[in-house]
C-alpha positions, 0 to 999 in steps of 0.5 A, spaced: 811 027 186 805 030 188 805 037 192 804 034 198 810 029 197 814 035 195 811 039 201 813 033 206 820 033 203 822 041 203 819 041 210 824 035 212 830 038 209 828 045 213 827 041 220 834 037 218 837 044 216 835 047 223 837 041 227 844 042 224 844 049 225 842 048 232 847 042 233 853 046 230 851 053 234 850 049 240 857 045 239 861 052 238 857 055 244 859 049 248 866 050 246 867 057 247 864 055 254 870 050 255 876 055 253 873 060 257 872 056 263 879 053 262 882 060 261 879 061 268 882 055 272 888 057 268 887 065 271 886 061 278 892 058 278 897 064 275 893 069 280 892 064 286 888 069 292 893 072 297 892 075 303 897 079 307 896 081 314 901 086 317 900 090 324 900 097 323 901 099 330 899 095 337 892 095 336 891 095 329 891 090 322 891 091 315 888 086 311 890 086 303 887 082 299 888 080 291 882 075 289 880 073 281 875 079 280 870 074 276 870 068 280 870 072 287 864 076 284 860 071 281 861 066 287 858 072 291 852 074 287 851 068 282 855 062 284 850 057 279 850 060 272 855 059 267 861 064 268 860 066 260 853 068 262 855 072 269 861 076 265 856 078 259 850 080 264 854 084 269 859 087 264 853 090 260 848 091 266 846 098 267 850 102 271 844 103 277 843 096 277 850 094 277 851 099 283 846 095 287 849 089 285 856 091 287 853 093 294 850 086 295 857 083 293 861 088 298 856 086 304 857 078 302 864 078 301 866 083 307 862 078 312 866 072 310 872 075 315 872 074 322 877 076 327 877 076 334 883 078 340 886 073 345 880 074 350 875 072 344 873 080 343 871 081 336 875 086 332 872 093 330 872 093 322 875 100 321 874 100 313 874 097 307 877 099 301 874 097 294 875 100 287 870 104 284 864 101 281 865 104 274 872 101 275 870 094 277 865 094 271 870 097 266 874 091 268 869 086 266 868 089 259 875 089 258 875 082 260 869 080 256 872 083 250 878 080 251 876 074 252 873 073 245 879 073 241 884 071 247 881 067 253 888 067 256 888 074 256 883 073 263 889 072 267 892 079 266 886 083 267 881 081 272 885 081 279 881 084 284 885 088 290 881 090 296 884 093 303 880 091 310 883 095 317 881 093 323 882 095 330 882 092 337 881 095 343 887 092 347 894 091 344 895 085 339 898 079 341 894 073 338 888 073 333 883 068 331 882 069 323 876 065 320 875 066 313 868 064 309 868 059 303 867 064 298 874 067 299 877 060 300 882 057 299 887 063 299 894 064 301 895 067 307 902 071 307 906 074 313 912 078 310 918 075 313 915 070 317 911 065 314 905 063 309 900 057 308 893 056 305 887 057 308 882 052 305 876 048 307 880 043 311 883 049 316 878 056 315 880 058 321 887 060 324 891 062 330 896 068 329 901 070 334 905 077 333 
C-alpha cells in the first residue's frame, strides 16, 4: 500500500473518530438538556407561581409573589436561549454585569403588574422588595452545581419571593388587576376568600374588597 493510500486511510479514520466524538458529545448534551428541561417542568408543577393579595388598610394593598427563579428571569432577559445556557451564563456572569442585567429584569417584571381602582385610577406603587443581587446569583450558582448531579434538586432551590406595596388615593372597594404574559399563569390566592388562575385566557380580573 502506498504512502498516499495510508494517508487517506488514516485521514478517513481520524474524520470518523472526530465524527463519532461529535455524535457522542452531542447526544450527551442533548440528553442533559432534555433532563434539565424536564426538571424545570417538574419544578413548575411542584412550585406553581402564586400571588397572594391582602388589603393591609383601607387604602393599601400588599401583593406577595412566589415565582420560579430561573423561568422568571429567563423569561424577562433571554426567553429564546436554552435554559442550560441561560443558567450557565448568568450563574457565572461578572458581578457588575449581573447587577445591570438584574436591574433590567426588575424593570420588565415590575411592569407586568397593573392595578386600577373602581374609578379607573391607577394605584401608586410604593415599593418592591427583591432579594439582594448577590443572593440571587448565589442561588443560580447553587442551582447550576446541584443540577449536575441531581436535576430534581432544582425545585428545592429556585424560588423567587417578591413583595409589592400599592396605594390608592381612595378607600379600596374594588380593583382591576392585570398580569402580563411573563408572569402567567399564576395562581391568585386571597386567604379565606378565594383562589383561581390568572392565565392567557383571563389575564385581567376584578376583585372586590
